[in-house]
C-alpha positions as CSV (number, residue, x, y, z in Angstrom):
1,M,54.3,-4.2,-2.4
2,A,50.7,-4.6,-2.1
3,H,48.4,-1.2,-1.6
4,A,45.7,-1.0,1.2
5,P,42.4,-1.2,-0.7
6,Q,40.7,1.9,-1.2
7,N,37.3,0.5,-0.3
8,P,37.6,-3.2,1.0
9,N,33.9,-3.9,0.2
10,S,34.4,-3.1,-3.5
11,S,37.6,-5.3,-4.2
12,L,37.7,-7.8,-7.1
13,I,39.8,-11.0,-7.2
14,A,40.7,-12.3,-10.6
15,E,41.9,-16.1,-10.4
16,P,43.9,-17.8,-12.9
17,S,41.6,-19.0,-15.6
18,H,40.7,-22.2,-17.8
19,A,40.2,-21.4,-21.4
20,L,37.4,-18.7,-22.0
21,A,34.9,-19.6,-24.6
22,G,31.6,-18.1,-25.9
23,R,30.0,-15.3,-27.9
24,L,29.4,-12.1,-26.5
25,R,28.2,-8.7,-27.1
26,V,29.9,-5.6,-25.2
27,P,28.1,-2.6,-24.3
28,G,27.2,0.3,-26.7
29,D,29.9,2.5,-27.5
30,K,30.5,5.2,-25.0
31,S,31.6,8.1,-27.2
32,I,28.6,7.6,-29.8
33,S,26.1,7.1,-27.0
34,H,27.0,10.6,-25.3
35,R,26.8,12.1,-28.7
36,A,23.6,10.4,-29.6
37,L,21.8,12.0,-26.6
38,I,23.2,15.5,-27.1
39,F,22.3,15.6,-31.0
40,G,19.1,14.3,-29.9
41,A,18.5,17.1,-27.7
42,L,19.2,19.6,-30.5
43,A,16.9,18.1,-33.1
44,V,13.4,19.3,-33.4
45,G,11.2,16.0,-33.1
46,E,12.1,12.4,-31.6
47,T,15.1,10.7,-32.0
48,R,15.2,7.0,-31.6
49,I,18.3,5.2,-30.1
50,T,19.0,1.5,-29.8
51,G,22.1,-0.1,-28.3
52,L,22.7,3.0,-26.0
53,L,25.4,2.2,-23.3
54,E,23.5,2.8,-20.0
55,G,26.5,2.9,-17.9
56,E,26.8,5.8,-15.2
57,D,28.6,8.2,-17.1
58,V,26.0,8.2,-20.2
59,L,23.2,8.2,-17.9
60,A,24.5,11.5,-16.2
61,T,24.5,13.0,-19.9
62,A,20.7,11.8,-20.3
63,Q,19.8,13.7,-17.1
64,I,21.7,16.8,-18.1
65,M,19.8,16.9,-21.5
66,R,16.6,16.9,-19.3
67,Q,17.9,19.7,-17.3
68,F,18.3,21.6,-20.7
69,G,14.6,21.0,-21.4
70,A,14.7,18.1,-23.8
71,E,12.8,14.6,-23.0
72,A,15.0,11.6,-22.7
73,T,13.1,8.4,-21.8
74,R,14.1,4.7,-21.5
75,T,11.8,2.7,-23.4
76,G,13.7,-0.7,-23.1
77,E,17.1,-2.3,-22.7
78,G,19.4,0.1,-24.6
79,A,16.4,1.9,-26.1
80,W,15.9,5.4,-25.7
81,S,13.6,8.2,-27.1
82,V,14.8,11.9,-26.9
83,R,12.8,14.7,-27.9
84,G,14.9,17.6,-28.7
85,V,14.4,21.3,-28.3
86,G,16.4,22.8,-31.3
87,V,19.7,24.4,-31.7
88,G,19.8,27.6,-29.7
89,A,16.7,26.8,-27.6
90,L,18.2,25.1,-24.5
91,R,16.6,26.1,-21.3
92,E,19.0,27.5,-18.6
93,P,19.6,24.6,-15.9
94,A,17.8,25.3,-12.7
95,E,20.7,23.3,-10.7
96,A,24.3,22.4,-11.3
97,L,25.2,19.7,-13.9
98,D,26.5,16.6,-12.3
99,F,29.2,14.5,-14.5
100,G,30.1,12.2,-12.1
101,N,33.2,10.7,-13.5
102,S,32.6,11.8,-17.4
103,G,35.2,13.8,-19.0
104,T,33.7,13.3,-22.4
105,G,30.4,14.3,-21.1
106,A,31.8,17.4,-19.5
107,R,34.1,18.8,-22.2
108,L,31.3,18.2,-24.9
109,I,28.7,19.9,-23.1
110,M,30.9,22.8,-22.2
111,G,30.9,23.3,-26.1
112,L,27.0,22.9,-26.0
113,V,26.7,25.6,-23.3
114,A,29.2,27.8,-24.8
115,G,27.0,28.3,-28.0
116,H,23.9,29.2,-26.0
117,P,23.2,32.5,-24.0
118,I,22.5,30.5,-20.7
119,T,24.9,30.1,-17.4
120,A,25.5,26.5,-16.1
121,T,27.6,24.9,-13.2
122,F,29.6,22.1,-13.9
123,I,30.4,19.6,-11.2
124,G,31.7,15.9,-10.9
125,D,33.4,13.6,-8.7
126,A,36.8,13.9,-7.2
127,S,38.6,12.1,-10.1
128,L,37.1,14.4,-12.8
129,S,37.5,17.4,-10.5
130,R,41.3,16.8,-11.0
131,R,41.2,16.8,-14.7
132,P,42.3,19.6,-16.9
133,M,39.6,21.6,-18.9
134,G,41.9,24.5,-20.0
135,R,42.4,22.9,-23.4
136,V,38.5,23.2,-23.8
137,I,38.3,26.5,-22.2
138,A,40.8,28.4,-24.6
139,P,39.0,27.9,-27.7
140,L,35.4,28.3,-26.3
141,T,36.5,31.5,-24.5
142,Q,37.6,32.8,-28.1
143,M,34.0,32.1,-29.3
144,G,32.6,34.5,-26.7
145,A,31.9,32.3,-23.6
146,I,32.8,33.3,-20.2
147,F,34.6,30.7,-17.5
148,H,34.9,30.8,-13.8
149,A,37.1,27.7,-12.7
150,R,39.2,26.5,-10.1
151,E,43.1,26.8,-10.6
152,G,44.3,25.3,-13.4
153,G,40.9,25.3,-15.4
154,R,39.4,22.6,-13.1
155,M,35.8,21.9,-12.1
156,P,33.7,22.9,-10.2
157,L,33.4,25.8,-12.8
158,T,30.6,27.9,-14.1
159,L,30.1,28.7,-17.6
160,T,28.1,31.7,-19.4
161,G,27.7,30.8,-23.0
162,A,28.0,33.6,-25.7
163,R,25.1,35.8,-26.4
164,H,26.4,36.1,-29.9
165,T,28.8,32.9,-30.6
166,M,31.8,33.6,-32.9
167,P,32.9,31.1,-35.6
168,I,36.5,30.8,-35.2
169,T,39.3,28.9,-37.2
170,Y,41.3,26.9,-34.3
171,E,44.4,24.7,-34.8
172,S,44.2,22.2,-32.0
173,P,47.5,21.9,-30.0
174,V,46.5,18.4,-28.6
175,A,44.9,15.4,-30.6
176,S,41.6,15.5,-28.5
177,A,38.4,14.3,-30.4
178,Q,36.5,16.0,-27.2
179,V,38.3,19.3,-27.9
180,K,37.2,19.4,-31.5
181,S,33.6,18.2,-30.7
182,A,33.4,20.9,-28.1
183,I,34.3,23.7,-30.6
184,L,31.7,22.1,-33.2
185,L,29.0,21.8,-30.5
186,A,29.5,25.6,-29.9
187,G,29.8,26.3,-33.6
188,L,26.3,24.9,-34.3
189,N,24.7,28.1,-33.0
190,A,27.3,30.4,-34.5
191,P,26.7,32.3,-38.0
192,G,29.1,31.3,-40.7
193,I,31.7,28.6,-40.8
194,T,33.6,27.2,-37.8
195,T,36.8,25.3,-38.6
196,V,39.0,22.9,-36.4
197,I,42.5,22.0,-37.8
198,E,43.8,18.7,-36.4
199,K,47.7,17.8,-37.0
200,V,46.6,14.3,-36.0
201,P,43.3,13.2,-37.0
202,T,41.0,12.0,-33.9
203,R,38.0,9.9,-33.7
204,D,35.3,11.3,-35.9
205,H,31.9,10.2,-34.4
206,T,31.0,13.8,-34.0
207,E,31.2,14.5,-37.8
208,R,29.6,11.6,-38.7
209,M,26.6,12.1,-36.7
210,L,26.3,15.8,-37.3
211,R,25.8,14.8,-41.1
212,A,23.3,12.4,-40.1
213,F,21.3,14.9,-38.4
214,G,21.4,17.1,-41.4
215,A,24.3,19.5,-40.5
216,K,26.8,20.5,-43.2
217,V,30.2,19.4,-42.3
218,E,32.9,19.0,-44.8
219,T,36.4,17.5,-43.9
220,E,39.6,18.5,-45.9
221,S,42.9,16.6,-45.9
222,R,45.8,18.9,-46.2
223,E,49.1,18.0,-48.0
224,D,50.9,18.2,-44.6
225,G,48.8,15.4,-43.2
226,A,46.6,17.7,-41.2
227,V,42.8,17.5,-41.4
228,A,40.5,20.5,-41.4
229,I,36.9,20.1,-40.4
230,H,34.6,22.8,-41.5
231,L,30.9,23.2,-39.8
232,T,28.3,25.5,-41.1
233,G,26.6,27.1,-38.4
234,Q,22.9,27.4,-37.5
235,P,21.6,24.4,-39.0
236,E,18.2,22.8,-38.4
237,L,19.1,19.5,-37.0
238,V,16.4,16.6,-37.9
239,P,16.0,13.5,-35.8
240,C,17.4,10.3,-37.3
241,P,17.5,6.8,-35.8
242,I,20.8,5.8,-34.1
243,V,22.1,2.3,-33.6
244,V,24.8,2.2,-31.2
245,P,27.5,-0.2,-32.1
246,G,29.5,-2.1,-29.4
247,D,32.4,-0.1,-27.8
248,P,35.9,-1.2,-29.1
249,S,37.3,0.0,-25.8
250,S,35.2,-2.2,-23.9
251,A,35.7,-5.2,-26.2
252,A,39.4,-4.9,-25.7
253,F,39.2,-6.5,-22.3
254,P,37.7,-10.0,-23.3
255,V,39.8,-9.8,-26.4
256,V,43.1,-9.5,-24.5
257,A,41.8,-12.1,-22.2
258,A,41.2,-14.6,-24.7
259,L,44.6,-13.9,-26.4
260,I,46.5,-14.5,-23.2
261,V,44.5,-17.3,-21.3
262,P,45.6,-20.6,-23.0
263,G,43.0,-22.6,-25.1
264,S,40.6,-19.7,-25.6
265,E,38.3,-18.7,-28.2
266,I,35.6,-16.3,-28.2
267,T,33.6,-14.1,-30.7
268,V,32.7,-10.4,-29.9
269,E,29.9,-9.4,-32.0
270,G,29.1,-6.0,-33.5
271,I,31.6,-3.5,-32.6
272,T,32.7,-0.4,-34.4
273,L,35.8,-0.7,-36.1
274,N,36.0,3.1,-37.2
275,P,39.6,3.7,-38.3
276,H,40.1,6.2,-35.7
277,R,39.2,3.7,-33.0
278,A,40.8,0.4,-34.2
279,G,44.5,1.1,-33.4
280,L,44.5,-1.7,-30.6
281,Y,43.4,-4.5,-32.8
282,T,45.9,-3.6,-35.7
283,T,48.7,-3.6,-32.9
284,L,47.5,-6.8,-31.4
285,I,47.4,-8.6,-34.8
286,E,51.1,-7.1,-35.5
287,M,52.1,-8.9,-32.3
288,G,50.9,-12.1,-33.4
289,G,47.3,-12.0,-32.0
290,D,44.8,-14.5,-33.9
291,I,41.9,-11.9,-34.6
292,E,39.5,-12.6,-37.5
293,I,37.4,-9.6,-38.4
294,M,34.1,-11.2,-39.9
295,N,30.8,-10.0,-41.1
296,Q,32.0,-6.2,-41.9
297,R,29.0,-4.0,-42.4
298,E,27.8,-0.5,-41.7
299,E,25.2,0.6,-38.9
300,G,24.3,4.1,-38.5
301,G,27.2,5.6,-40.5
302,E,29.9,3.5,-38.6
303,P,31.8,0.5,-39.9
304,V,31.0,-2.4,-37.8
305,A,32.2,-6.0,-37.6
306,D,32.5,-9.3,-35.2
307,L,35.7,-10.6,-34.1
308,R,36.7,-14.2,-33.6
309,V,39.9,-14.1,-31.1
310,R,42.1,-17.2,-30.2
311,A,44.6,-17.7,-27.7
312,S,48.0,-16.7,-29.2
313,E,51.7,-16.5,-28.7
314,L,52.4,-12.7,-28.6
315,R,55.6,-10.8,-29.3
316,G,56.8,-7.5,-28.4
317,I,56.6,-4.7,-30.8
318,E,57.6,-1.1,-31.0
319,V,54.1,0.8,-31.5
320,P,54.0,3.7,-33.9
321,P,53.4,6.8,-31.9
322,E,51.2,8.2,-34.6
323,R,48.7,5.4,-33.7
324,A,48.2,6.6,-30.0
325,A,45.1,8.8,-30.9
326,S,43.3,5.8,-32.2
327,M,43.8,3.6,-29.1
328,I,44.6,6.1,-26.3
329,D,42.2,4.3,-24.0
330,E,43.4,1.1,-24.8
331,Y,47.2,1.5,-23.6
332,P,46.8,0.0,-20.2
333,V,45.1,-3.2,-21.5
334,L,47.9,-3.3,-24.3
335,A,50.5,-3.1,-21.6
336,V,48.8,-6.2,-20.0
337,A,49.0,-8.1,-23.1
338,A,52.7,-6.8,-23.7
339,A,53.4,-8.6,-20.2
340,F,52.5,-11.9,-21.6
341,A,54.4,-11.5,-24.9
342,S,57.8,-12.4,-25.7
343,G,60.3,-9.4,-25.9
344,N,59.7,-5.9,-25.3
345,T,56.7,-3.8,-26.1
346,V,57.5,0.1,-26.8
347,M,54.8,2.6,-26.5
348,R,55.7,6.3,-27.3
349,G,53.8,9.3,-27.7
350,I,51.4,8.6,-25.0
351,H,51.6,11.7,-22.6
352,E,47.9,12.2,-22.9
353,L,47.7,9.3,-20.4
354,R,48.9,11.2,-17.7
355,V,45.7,13.5,-17.6
356,K,43.0,10.7,-17.8
357,E,41.0,9.5,-15.0
358,S,44.3,8.7,-13.4
359,D,47.8,9.1,-14.5
360,R,47.4,5.9,-16.4
361,I,51.1,5.4,-17.2
362,A,51.9,5.6,-13.5
363,A,49.0,3.3,-12.6
364,T,49.6,0.8,-15.1
365,A,53.4,0.6,-14.5
366,A,52.9,0.2,-10.8
367,G,50.3,-2.3,-11.3
368,L,52.6,-4.5,-13.5
369,R,55.4,-4.2,-11.1
370,V,53.5,-5.4,-8.2
371,N,52.7,-8.4,-10.1
372,G,56.4,-9.2,-11.0
373,V,56.6,-7.4,-14.6
374,K,59.4,-5.0,-15.2
375,V,58.4,-1.7,-16.7
376,H,60.4,1.5,-17.9
377,E,58.6,4.8,-18.1
378,T,59.2,8.2,-19.2
379,E,57.0,11.3,-19.3
380,D,55.4,10.1,-22.6
381,S,56.4,6.4,-23.0
382,M,56.4,3.0,-21.4
383,T,58.3,-0.1,-22.2
384,V,57.0,-3.5,-20.9
385,E,59.5,-6.5,-20.6
386,G,57.5,-9.3,-21.8
387,R,57.5,-12.6,-19.6
388,S,56.5,-15.1,-22.6
389,G,53.3,-15.9,-21.0
390,H,54.5,-16.6,-17.5
391,V,53.4,-13.5,-15.4
392,E,53.7,-14.1,-11.5
393,G,50.6,-12.2,-10.3
394,D,49.5,-12.3,-6.5
395,G,49.6,-8.5,-6.4
396,T,47.1,-6.0,-5.2
397,V,46.5,-3.3,-7.7
398,A,45.6,0.2,-6.8
399,T,43.0,1.4,-9.3
400,H,42.9,5.3,-8.3
401,M,39.3,5.4,-9.2
402,D,40.0,4.4,-12.8
403,H,37.7,1.8,-14.4
404,R,40.2,1.0,-17.4
405,I,43.0,0.2,-14.8
406,A,40.6,-1.9,-13.0
407,M,39.5,-3.8,-15.8
408,S,42.9,-4.3,-17.5
409,F,44.3,-5.9,-14.2
410,V,41.1,-8.2,-14.0
411,V,42.5,-9.6,-17.3
412,L,45.9,-9.8,-16.1
413,G,45.0,-11.8,-13.3
414,L,43.1,-14.3,-15.4
415,G,46.2,-15.0,-17.4
416,A,48.9,-15.1,-14.5
417,Q,50.2,-17.9,-12.3
418,R,48.5,-16.5,-9.2
419,P,45.3,-14.2,-8.3
420,V,45.3,-10.6,-8.7
421,T,43.5,-8.3,-6.5
422,I,41.8,-5.3,-7.6
423,D,41.4,-2.7,-4.6
424,D,38.3,-1.1,-5.6
425,A,36.3,-2.2,-8.8
426,S,33.2,0.2,-8.2
427,M,33.7,2.5,-10.7
428,I,33.8,-0.1,-13.6
429,A,30.1,0.7,-13.8
430,T,30.7,4.0,-15.3
431,S,31.6,2.1,-18.7
432,F,30.9,-1.4,-18.4
433,P,27.8,-2.2,-15.9
434,D,28.1,-6.0,-16.4
435,F,31.8,-6.5,-16.9
436,A,32.2,-9.2,-14.2
437,G,29.0,-11.0,-15.1
438,L,30.0,-10.9,-18.9
439,M,33.6,-12.2,-18.1
440,R,32.1,-15.1,-16.0
441,G,29.8,-16.0,-18.6
442,L,33.0,-16.8,-20.8
443,G,34.4,-18.9,-17.9
444,A,36.5,-16.4,-15.8
445,T,36.6,-16.8,-12.1
446,L,36.1,-13.6,-10.4
447,A,35.7,-13.2,-6.5
448,G,34.8,-10.3,-4.3
449,Q,32.3,-7.5,-3.6
450,G,33.3,-5.3,-6.8
451,Q,30.7,-6.6,-9.0
């Protein structure tokens, strides 16, 4: 059953596509872009950043760093100069910090404020205001911060940072790089050693970048498979140039499109294949995807490579639940790939998707069903019955203000038998400003006002 568009002027229609072809470079990695601006603001001197993602989420972080007293200046396309104020020297912001749709920005900067004796109010859009912040509030409260939040630890909220930040040892109950990063950011201004213990290792961009800026961060692997990250507090961070590689979460959309549209061959240049982020690509290769990893190198402390992708006959698999942390944002587009595979694809251990920009399990399942694909879901799993390349299409997908749902179903429409309508594509700009233009450049047919 079709849904009424949330915003008829922002709908986007993806039509069945001829073979996709070409070379492309996706926007800079969003996780690394946020951190580059934040650490640049904490270093004394000038940090030069190239390849920064200039989506709405990251631009919100740049503006918030200015509110703390840092200078953040755009010097060219993706090129930025940040002049920092030093650890412990943030200025109290005169106005509320507006994060828009950015959960990453909000949670990381809660850690930043928690370690400084200042007060700030955190606000965001309707989607962000529904997202739980309790997982960050709990450890930061242990470190001495004081929160006044809406019921359920939700925004808007006001945070007063600790006058004397306490270093803690915290065993994270959830696999979340945002929780880990918030604690480490607060720990920068604490005396002694702050430790985060992760039962399941998560993306390590914060640790890599902290080391690049001169902080002492040690990672200890334990016999039970857990990882302990130890940060020595009160370092003097020194500026360093940051090259932001392409975002593997953004690259996922043209990659899956090329796999499912017959005759396609594309090359995606310069994306990070950090092992904590590459789970989707491992999974697609296991499904029979023809993905060649080329020109492997290191840039800015991150492993980087180019991907050559050719259309493939995919087969359903059972995705190991322990892989979820390395691909949590990519399950919606993986489910699209699974719809075109032969056999069933089973995804377990994905409860985290229930509390993203939308309930991504429910939104993905609904979008697949309205386009003729059978899906079975539980609280923390999703099973997609593959259609062996023959997905009907002709549905209208409700995105629930979620950029990844919108882009995933654009991809489905390119491979389907009939067009697929995305009810509201306006929020795609938060992470991938020229998504529609880039896809059209590969040969995709997209109509509507969404982009």
